[in-house]
Kinemage of the C-alpha trace (Angstrom):
@kinemage 1
@onewidth
@group {chain A} dominant
@subgroup {mainchain}
@vectorlist {calphas} color= white
{ca met a 1} P 18.430 48.950 48.680
{ca gln a 2} L 21.122 49.925 51.219
{ca leu a 3} L 24.391 48.033 50.850
{ca pro a 4} L 26.875 47.786 53.722
{ca thr a 5} L 30.293 49.366 53.441
{ca ala a 6} L 32.489 47.317 51.121
{ca glu a 7} L 36.096 46.179 51.179
{ca asn a 8} L 38.350 48.695 49.502
{ca asp a 9} L 40.180 48.166 46.214
{ca val a 10} L 38.053 45.217 45.106
{ca val a 11} L 37.540 44.863 41.350
{ca leu a 12} L 35.174 42.137 40.202
{ca thr a 13} L 34.718 40.806 36.678
{ca met a 14} L 31.290 40.102 35.210
{ca arg a 15} L 30.743 38.387 31.875
{ca ile a 16} L 27.745 38.317 29.517
{ca trp a 17} L 27.342 37.265 25.878
{ca asp a 18} L 25.139 40.025 24.436
{ca asp a 19} L 26.598 43.518 23.972
{ca gly a 20} L 23.064 44.892 23.690
{ca phe a 21} L 22.852 44.616 27.475
{ca val a 22} L 25.998 46.639 28.155
{ca pro a 23} L 24.283 50.049 28.644
{ca ala a 24} L 21.678 48.622 31.037
{ca tyr a 25} L 24.193 46.667 33.065
{ca arg a 26} L 26.643 49.539 33.090
{ca ala a 27} L 23.971 51.764 34.654
{ca ser a 28} L 23.197 49.132 37.281
{ca leu a 29} L 26.847 48.375 38.057
{ca asp a 30} L 27.799 52.045 38.337
{ca glu a 31} L 25.089 52.508 40.949
{ca phe a 32} L 26.314 49.393 42.754
{ca thr a 33} L 29.852 50.805 42.812
{ca ala a 34} L 28.622 54.161 44.099
{ca arg a 35} L 26.897 52.444 47.003
{ca ser a 36} L 29.428 49.722 47.801
{ca gly a 37} L 32.826 50.915 46.594
{ca ile a 38} L 33.256 47.677 44.637
{ca glu a 39} L 34.342 48.185 41.039
{ca val a 40} L 32.954 45.830 38.394
{ca glu a 41} L 34.515 45.284 34.979
{ca leu a 42} L 31.944 44.141 32.419
{ca glu a 43} L 33.156 41.707 29.744
{ca val a 44} L 31.300 40.550 26.629
{ca thr a 45} L 32.147 37.224 24.985
{ca pro a 46} L 30.104 36.391 21.875
{ca trp a 47} L 27.619 33.560 22.270
{ca ala a 48} L 29.477 31.396 19.738
{ca asp a 49} L 32.536 31.307 22.025
{ca tyr a 50} L 30.943 31.779 25.438
{ca gly a 51} L 30.279 28.166 26.393
{ca asp a 52} L 33.673 26.791 25.408
{ca glu a 53} L 35.589 29.645 27.025
{ca leu a 54} L 33.641 29.438 30.263
{ca arg a 55} L 34.036 25.668 30.436
{ca ala a 56} L 37.817 25.971 30.057
{ca glu a 57} L 38.080 28.779 32.594
{ca val a 58} L 35.975 26.993 35.198
{ca ala a 59} L 38.184 23.927 34.799
{ca ala a 60} L 41.288 26.108 35.225
{ca glu a 61} L 39.695 27.947 38.189
{ca asn a 62} L 40.128 31.359 36.538
{ca ala a 63} L 36.545 32.104 35.493
{ca pro a 64} L 35.032 35.591 35.986
{ca asp a 65} L 33.712 36.444 39.439
{ca val a 66} L 30.118 36.443 38.171
{ca phe a 67} L 28.782 35.383 34.794
{ca trp a 68} L 25.613 34.816 32.821
{ca leu a 69} L 24.290 31.279 33.015
{ca asn a 70} L 21.468 29.507 31.232
{ca asn a 71} L 19.684 26.473 32.584
{ca thr a 72} L 21.556 24.174 30.181
{ca trp a 73} L 24.811 24.642 32.073
{ca thr a 74} L 23.453 24.867 35.611
{ca gly a 75} L 23.802 21.185 36.439
{ca thr a 76} L 27.303 20.912 35.004
{ca tyr a 77} L 28.766 23.714 37.104
{ca ala a 78} L 26.655 23.150 40.217
{ca asp a 79} L 27.666 19.491 40.369
{ca ala a 80} L 31.307 20.482 39.920
{ca gly a 81} L 31.131 22.811 42.924
{ca ala a 82} L 31.944 25.808 40.717
{ca leu a 83} L 28.960 27.983 41.689
{ca val a 84} L 27.895 29.950 44.729
{ca glu a 85} L 24.698 28.464 46.171
{ca val a 86} L 22.731 31.683 46.171
{ca gly a 87} L 19.810 30.266 48.108
{ca ala a 88} L 22.061 30.026 51.162
{ca ala a 89} L 24.357 32.979 50.430
{ca leu a 90} L 21.759 35.714 49.932
{ca his a 91} L 19.413 37.132 52.527
{ca pro a 92} L 16.437 34.962 53.524
{ca gly a 93} L 13.459 35.394 51.246
{ca ala a 94} L 15.501 36.795 48.340
{ca ala a 95} L 14.004 34.309 45.888
{ca glu a 96} L 10.459 35.377 46.763
{ca gln a 97} L 10.944 38.595 44.792
{ca trp a 98} L 11.918 36.765 41.589
{ca asp a 99} L 9.847 35.343 38.723
{ca ala a 100} L 9.326 31.696 39.685
{ca thr a 101} L 9.393 30.512 36.057
{ca val a 102} L 12.995 31.726 35.814
{ca thr a 103} L 14.062 30.796 39.330
{ca ser a 104} L 13.000 27.175 38.804
{ca gln a 105} L 15.392 26.822 35.870
{ca phe a 106} L 18.372 27.291 38.184
{ca glu a 107} L 17.273 24.913 40.938
{ca arg a 108} L 19.070 21.610 41.362
{ca asp a 109} L 19.289 19.108 44.219
{ca gly a 110} L 17.593 21.487 46.630
{ca gly a 111} L 19.898 24.396 45.840
{ca leu a 112} L 19.573 27.580 43.797
{ca trp a 113} L 22.611 28.261 41.638
{ca ala a 114} L 22.029 31.617 39.935
{ca val a 115} L 20.206 34.900 40.502
{ca pro a 116} L 17.503 35.275 37.808
{ca gln a 117} L 18.095 38.287 35.567
{ca phe a 118} L 15.461 38.211 32.845
{ca thr a 119} L 12.997 35.992 31.053
{ca asp a 120} L 12.778 35.458 27.312
{ca ala a 121} L 9.011 34.823 27.641
{ca gly a 122} L 7.801 32.888 24.562
{ca val a 123} L 8.628 32.780 20.859
{ca ala a 124} L 6.665 34.818 18.307
{ca val a 125} L 6.852 35.957 14.672
{ca tyr a 126} L 8.127 39.391 13.667
{ca tyr a 127} L 6.757 40.436 10.296
{ca thr a 128} L 7.578 43.012 7.634
{ca ala a 129} L 4.350 44.896 6.888
{ca glu a 130} L 5.419 46.018 3.403
{ca leu a 131} L 6.244 42.487 2.226
{ca leu a 132} L 2.959 41.177 3.583
{ca ala a 133} L 1.015 43.937 1.826
{ca ala a 134} L 2.821 43.325 -1.479
{ca ala a 135} L 1.782 39.675 -1.356
{ca gly a 136} L -1.781 40.428 -0.290
{ca val a 137} L -1.291 38.787 3.109
{ca ser a 138} L -2.839 40.527 6.106
{ca pro a 139} L -1.158 40.479 9.521
{ca gly a 140} L -4.302 38.805 10.819
{ca thr a 141} L -3.665 35.862 8.504
{ca leu a 142} L -0.432 35.119 10.351
{ca glu a 143} L -2.402 34.574 13.557
{ca thr a 144} L -4.298 31.676 11.946
{ca leu a 145} L -1.430 29.831 10.224
{ca thr a 146} L -0.943 26.134 10.843
{ca trp a 147} L 1.840 23.808 9.817
{ca ser a 148} L 1.319 20.114 9.193
{ca pro a 149} L 3.165 17.220 7.529
{ca glu a 150} L -0.147 16.616 5.744
{ca pro a 151} L -0.244 19.161 2.858
{ca glu a 152} L -4.031 19.460 2.871
{ca lys a 153} L -3.908 20.691 6.483
{ca asp a 154} L -0.928 23.003 6.052
{ca thr a 155} L -1.382 26.751 5.515
{ca tyr a 156} L 2.038 27.939 6.663
{ca leu a 157} L 4.067 26.899 3.602
{ca ala a 158} L 1.514 28.322 1.179
{ca thr a 159} L 1.771 31.697 2.901
{ca ala a 160} L 5.574 31.490 3.026
{ca arg a 161} L 5.624 30.776 -0.725
{ca ala a 162} L 3.449 33.805 -1.408
{ca leu a 163} L 5.996 35.884 0.525
{ca thr a 164} L 9.091 34.469 -1.227
{ca phe a 165} L 10.428 36.228 -4.347
{ca asp a 166} L 13.291 35.697 -6.761
{ca ala a 167} L 15.531 38.431 -8.174
{ca ala a 168} L 12.993 39.194 -10.911
{ca gly a 169} L 10.255 39.749 -8.344
{ca val a 170} L 8.479 36.471 -9.191
{ca ala a 171} L 6.778 34.784 -6.233
{ca ala a 172} L 7.444 31.164 -5.295
{ca thr a 173} L 3.780 30.467 -6.082
{ca asp a 174} L 4.457 31.244 -9.782
{ca pro a 175} L 5.723 28.466 -12.124
{ca ala a 176} L 8.270 30.979 -13.476
{ca phe a 177} L 9.884 31.332 -10.019
{ca gln a 178} L 13.665 30.795 -10.041
{ca pro a 179} L 14.503 28.878 -6.813
{ca gly a 180} L 18.233 29.257 -7.392
{ca asn a 181} L 18.059 33.044 -7.257
{ca val a 182} L 15.898 33.920 -4.240
{ca gln a 183} L 16.173 37.486 -2.972
{ca met a 184} L 13.362 37.624 -0.395
{ca trp a 185} L 12.307 34.727 1.775
{ca gly a 186} L 8.924 34.140 3.336
{ca thr a 187} L 10.256 32.739 6.600
{ca ser a 188} L 13.390 32.511 8.713
{ca leu a 189} L 13.147 28.802 9.577
{ca gly a 190} L 16.581 27.323 10.206
{ca tyr a 191} L 18.837 25.615 12.717
{ca asp a 192} L 17.867 27.610 15.798
{ca leu a 193} L 17.150 25.515 18.882
{ca gln a 194} L 15.167 28.040 20.933
{ca ala a 195} L 13.276 29.894 18.203
{ca val a 196} L 12.593 27.096 15.724
{ca leu a 197} L 13.452 23.532 16.708
{ca leu a 198} L 11.832 23.489 20.146
{ca pro a 199} L 8.558 25.169 19.062
{ca phe a 200} L 8.223 22.864 16.043
{ca leu a 201} L 8.998 19.755 18.087
{ca gly a 202} L 6.537 20.820 20.771
{ca ser a 203} L 3.768 21.714 18.345
{ca ala a 204} L 4.216 18.328 16.671
{ca gly a 205} L 3.568 16.638 20.012
{ca ala a 206} L 7.203 15.561 20.296
{ca lys a 207} L 9.862 16.135 22.959
{ca phe a 208} L 13.411 17.380 22.806
{ca gln a 209} L 14.390 15.458 25.939
{ca asp a 210} L 12.862 12.761 28.097
{ca gly a 211} L 14.479 13.409 31.444
{ca glu a 212} L 18.109 14.022 30.503
{ca gln a 213} L 17.981 11.667 27.515
{ca leu a 214} L 17.600 13.223 24.076
{ca ala a 215} L 14.287 12.279 22.462
{ca phe a 216} L 13.905 14.463 19.349
{ca ala a 217} L 13.934 11.439 17.006
{ca glu a 218} L 11.003 9.830 18.808
{ca gly a 219} L 7.333 9.993 17.834
{ca ala a 220} L 6.569 12.990 15.638
{ca gly a 221} L 10.008 14.527 16.157
{ca ile a 222} L 11.412 13.448 12.801
{ca gln a 223} L 8.283 14.728 11.035
{ca ala a 224} L 8.724 18.146 12.641
{ca leu a 225} L 12.393 18.454 11.692
{ca asn a 226} L 11.697 17.119 8.209
{ca tyr a 227} L 9.110 19.875 7.735
{ca val a 228} L 11.594 22.600 8.705
{ca val a 229} L 14.362 21.168 6.513
{ca gly a 230} L 11.892 20.854 3.644
{ca ala a 231} L 10.963 24.528 3.967
{ca ile a 232} L 14.620 25.385 3.393
{ca his a 233} L 15.631 22.922 0.674
{ca asp a 234} L 12.436 21.896 -1.101
{ca ala a 235} L 10.112 24.877 -0.833
{ca lys a 236} L 13.035 27.384 -0.850
{ca val a 237} L 11.082 29.722 1.430
{ca ala a 238} L 13.865 30.132 4.015
{ca pro a 239} L 17.500 31.287 3.709
{ca pro a 240} L 20.255 28.739 3.001
{ca ala a 241} L 21.024 26.819 6.173
{ca glu a 242} L 24.774 27.105 5.572
{ca glu a 243} L 24.468 30.872 6.080
{ca thr a 244} L 22.351 30.762 9.222
{ca ile a 245} L 24.457 27.977 10.777
{ca ala a 246} L 27.699 29.862 10.124
{ca asp a 247} L 26.217 33.066 11.551
{ca pro a 248} L 23.417 32.608 14.117
{ca gln a 249} L 22.453 36.284 13.667
{ca arg a 250} L 22.125 36.009 9.877
{ca ala a 251} L 18.341 35.525 9.830
{ca arg a 252} L 17.839 38.627 11.960
{ca glu a 253} L 20.182 40.591 9.694
{ca leu a 254} L 18.183 39.516 6.638
{ca phe a 255} L 14.959 40.544 8.345
{ca leu a 256} L 16.412 43.978 9.108
{ca glu a 257} L 17.462 44.244 5.450
{ca gly a 258} L 13.824 43.702 4.492
{ca arg a 259} L 14.573 40.300 2.951
{ca ile a 260} L 12.569 38.049 5.277
{ca ala a 261} L 8.831 38.492 5.732
{ca met a 262} L 8.301 36.297 8.824
{ca phe a 263} L 11.136 36.155 11.353
{ca gln a 264} L 10.563 33.644 14.155
{ca ser a 265} L 12.371 34.722 17.302
{ca gly a 266} L 12.012 35.864 20.886
{ca ile a 267} L 11.979 39.015 22.972
{ca tyr a 268} L 15.776 38.952 22.833
{ca ser a 269} L 15.487 40.295 19.237
{ca leu a 270} L 12.974 43.032 20.078
{ca arg a 271} L 15.334 45.857 21.010
{ca glu a 272} L 17.593 45.221 17.996
{ca ile a 273} L 14.645 45.260 15.605
{ca ala a 274} L 13.078 48.345 17.151
{ca asp a 275} L 16.365 50.222 16.935
{ca asn a 276} L 17.359 49.202 13.414
{ca ala a 277} L 14.327 48.320 11.300
{ca glu a 278} L 13.742 51.026 8.683
{ca phe a 279} L 10.295 49.720 7.787
{ca glu a 280} L 6.950 49.072 9.434
{ca trp a 281} L 6.946 45.827 11.400
{ca gly a 282} L 4.784 43.978 13.866
{ca ile a 283} L 4.587 40.840 15.979
{ca ala a 284} L 2.267 37.871 15.464
{ca met a 285} L 1.680 34.528 17.150
{ca leu a 286} L 3.610 31.385 16.308
{ca pro a 287} L 2.038 29.034 13.764
{ca ala a 288} L 0.126 26.166 15.336
{ca gly a 289} L 1.095 22.570 14.634
{ca pro a 290} L -0.695 19.210 14.898
{ca ala a 291} L -0.502 19.504 18.708
{ca gly a 292} L -1.423 23.188 18.799
{ca arg a 293} L 0.685 26.258 19.387
{ca val a 294} L 3.661 25.427 21.638
{ca ser a 295} L 6.574 27.595 22.731
{ca val a 296} L 9.612 27.315 24.948
{ca ser a 297} L 10.275 29.835 27.696
{ca asn a 298} L 13.824 30.418 28.816
{ca gly a 299} L 15.584 32.692 31.237
{ca ile a 300} L 19.059 33.923 32.078
{ca gly a 301} L 20.654 34.063 35.504
{ca ile a 302} L 23.842 35.515 36.923
{ca ala a 303} L 26.012 32.980 38.744
{ca gly a 304} L 28.740 33.515 41.306
{ca asn a 305} L 32.133 31.855 40.930
{ca ala a 306} L 32.737 29.696 44.000
{ca gln a 307} L 36.502 30.026 43.413
{ca ser a 308} L 36.460 33.842 43.383
{ca ala a 309} L 39.197 35.577 45.364
{ca ser a 310} L 36.565 38.035 46.650
{ca pro a 311} L 33.683 35.829 47.824
{ca his a 312} L 32.024 38.398 50.074
{ca ser a 313} L 32.003 41.019 47.323
{ca val a 314} L 30.597 38.468 44.885
{ca val a 315} L 27.666 37.804 47.209
{ca arg a 316} L 27.017 41.541 47.570
{ca leu a 317} L 26.998 41.955 43.795
{ca leu a 318} L 24.630 39.002 43.375
{ca glu a 319} L 22.327 40.475 45.984
{ca trp a 320} L 22.317 43.815 44.149
{ca leu a 321} L 21.634 42.245 40.753
{ca gly a 322} L 18.745 40.330 42.300
{ca ser a 323} L 17.155 43.446 43.793
{ca ala a 324} L 14.522 45.627 42.130
{ca glu a 325} L 16.921 48.575 41.985
{ca gly a 326} L 19.672 46.488 40.442
{ca asn a 327} L 17.361 44.773 37.952
{ca ile a 328} L 15.220 47.718 36.784
{ca pro a 329} L 17.801 48.982 34.230
{ca leu a 330} L 17.340 45.747 32.240
{ca gly a 331} L 13.720 46.641 31.539
{ca val a 332} L 13.570 50.416 31.558
{ca asp a 333} L 14.556 50.747 27.880
{ca gly a 334} L 12.730 47.609 26.756
{ca gln a 335} L 15.868 45.486 26.486
{ca ser a 336} L 14.383 42.540 28.371
{ca val a 337} L 11.714 41.407 30.828
{ca pro a 338} L 13.368 41.692 34.256
{ca ala a 339} L 13.180 38.625 36.457
{ca val a 340} L 12.610 40.663 39.604
{ca leu a 341} L 8.842 40.971 39.840
{ca ala a 342} L 8.890 44.580 41.041
{ca ala a 343} L 11.028 45.565 38.047
{ca gln a 344} L 8.873 43.937 35.349
{ca pro a 345} L 6.406 46.831 34.840
{ca thr a 346} L 9.248 48.917 33.383
{ca phe a 347} L 9.395 46.642 30.329
{ca phe a 348} L 5.682 46.803 29.581
{ca lys a 349} L 5.529 50.533 30.209
{ca phe a 350} L 8.314 51.149 27.707
{ca trp a 351} L 6.821 49.154 24.839
{ca lys a 352} L 3.317 50.473 25.431
{ca ala a 353} L 4.715 53.993 25.053
{ca glu a 354} L 6.433 52.884 21.833
{ca gly a 355} L 3.147 51.547 20.442
{ca val a 356} L 4.466 47.973 20.199
{ca asp a 357} L 2.144 45.106 21.124
{ca val a 358} L 4.332 42.525 22.878
{ca ser a 359} L 1.410 40.309 23.937
{ca pro a 360} L 2.188 37.434 21.487
{ca phe a 361} L 5.316 36.603 23.521
{ca phe a 362} L 3.157 36.068 26.589
{ca thr a 363} L -0.144 34.829 25.165
{ca val a 364} L 1.632 31.824 23.653
{ca leu a 365} L 2.669 30.714 27.147
{ca glu a 366} L -0.975 30.354 28.163
{ca gly a 367} L -0.981 27.106 26.174
{ca asp a 368} L 1.376 24.149 26.324
{ca thr a 369} L 5.115 24.704 26.530
{ca ile a 370} L 8.117 22.541 25.745
{ca ala a 371} L 10.893 22.382 28.320
{ca pro a 372} L 14.264 23.945 27.517
{ca pro a 373} L 17.349 21.668 27.529
{ca cys a 374} L 18.603 20.488 30.888
{ca gly a 375} L 21.071 18.126 32.506
{ca ala a 376} L 24.523 18.223 34.075
{ca arg a 377} L 26.055 16.588 30.999
{ca phe a 378} L 23.883 18.190 28.346
{ca trp a 379} L 26.888 19.988 26.858
{ca arg a 380} L 28.374 16.578 25.996
{ca ala a 381} L 25.177 15.582 24.230
{ca gln a 382} L 25.063 18.913 22.399
{ca asp a 383} L 28.659 18.546 21.229
{ca ala a 384} L 27.680 15.158 19.799
{ca tyr a 385} L 24.396 16.016 18.095
{ca asp a 386} L 25.225 19.518 16.858
{ca pro a 387} L 27.401 18.630 13.840
{ca leu a 388} L 25.041 15.839 12.797
{ca leu a 389} L 21.890 17.973 12.950
{ca gln a 390} L 23.720 20.799 11.221
{ca ser a 391} L 24.590 18.441 8.375
{ca val a 392} L 20.906 17.504 8.122
{ca phe a 393} L 19.848 21.150 7.944
{ca ala a 394} L 22.584 21.876 5.404
{ca gly a 395} L 21.144 19.153 3.165
{ca gln a 396} L 24.236 16.965 3.471
{ca arg a 397} L 22.478 14.033 5.120
{ca pro a 398} L 18.936 12.578 4.789
{ca val a 399} L 16.640 13.807 7.540
{ca his a 400} L 15.472 10.455 8.894
{ca glu a 401} L 18.951 8.963 8.970
{ca gly a 402} L 20.648 12.085 10.312
{ca val a 403} L 18.180 12.803 13.102
{ca ile a 404} L 18.408 9.237 14.424
{ca leu a 405} L 22.207 9.330 14.240
{ca ala a 406} L 22.221 12.656 16.077
{ca gln a 407} L 20.007 11.385 18.887
{ca asp a 408} L 21.989 8.157 19.249
{ca ala a 409} L 25.288 10.050 19.336
{ca ala a 410} L 23.931 12.488 21.925
{ca asn a 411} L 22.679 9.777 24.254
{ca ala a 412} L 25.889 7.796 23.871
{ca ala a 413} L 27.811 10.903 24.953
{ca leu a 414} L 25.790 11.006 28.179
{ca lys a 415} L 26.963 7.567 29.304
């Protein structure tokens, strides 16, 4: 891609929330600078702080020039006039080179408000081969697991119990098991919207939202959340929710320590696991629920700040990041699945060479999917439901009562 000569002495800021992407982006941005003369400073703000900081900066009109955006926030910032409308700003036909499943997440009111960067594909289950072997569970068994609120139809919890051990090495299937002293858990189930809550709601036949209204307490929604909470507090097959709520990366850390047998997550954990796991591991399909096997598929885009002091340079950077050459570095080392179609083969080529079968992340999307959160005011709803659902998962509030309160509070916040 040939970029025109740039303004001199322009320094743009770009913000992301995952430092694992720094090497890939640095390679892309350095090439952009070499071609355009535009310097780009790359900032990383942890996910836990990203949303609040960005919201405050957009309101104060001092946000970064470009920044990562998920579909949850698109409506909020687009409606506020804070984003560059990339559909009009970039060259005609730019969107045709992007993965439509990601592009569609950033469309609103006829406009396109971010340049797709990568797709998370679907959710799958990472497993620790040694723990499975010790419990006599084959990787193939994971592919057939089902969860159900009806115990006679449920095979997931029985397998998770067989993979859960106390400090004395006694399995949760043994009457001598000490539930107050668990050292290895069978599963990672916890308060994780993308990896756990949405797949369980979807596979129960429930919804997270109906339009922009929250709907997770409707139909089979409460049954699904009750099952997950029960796995933590009753069956004791998942880590304490207080730990995983306080540190969203805690479940992944425990998996890498060899203390979780089945870690439910997405492609966004793949590079970290491949780099740091000191044991044999693999990837299996999600468990199926009463409504089958259902996943969410999300994507990340890069948005332009409409209040930037360097609007022309921002558009040039967005155009670069949406090109095959600018997007390839995100897939070349297996970090993510690039959203530019011509760049996607780099991801699959890398993991094939590594001997890692990534097909479960994509096969699951051949079935039904549950939509990711959306809405211009979703952040208000999330601020309202988050503490209530967290209290449910922490065992501080009954499931039925807490889930209804959380939904009611969320929908009230939307008014």
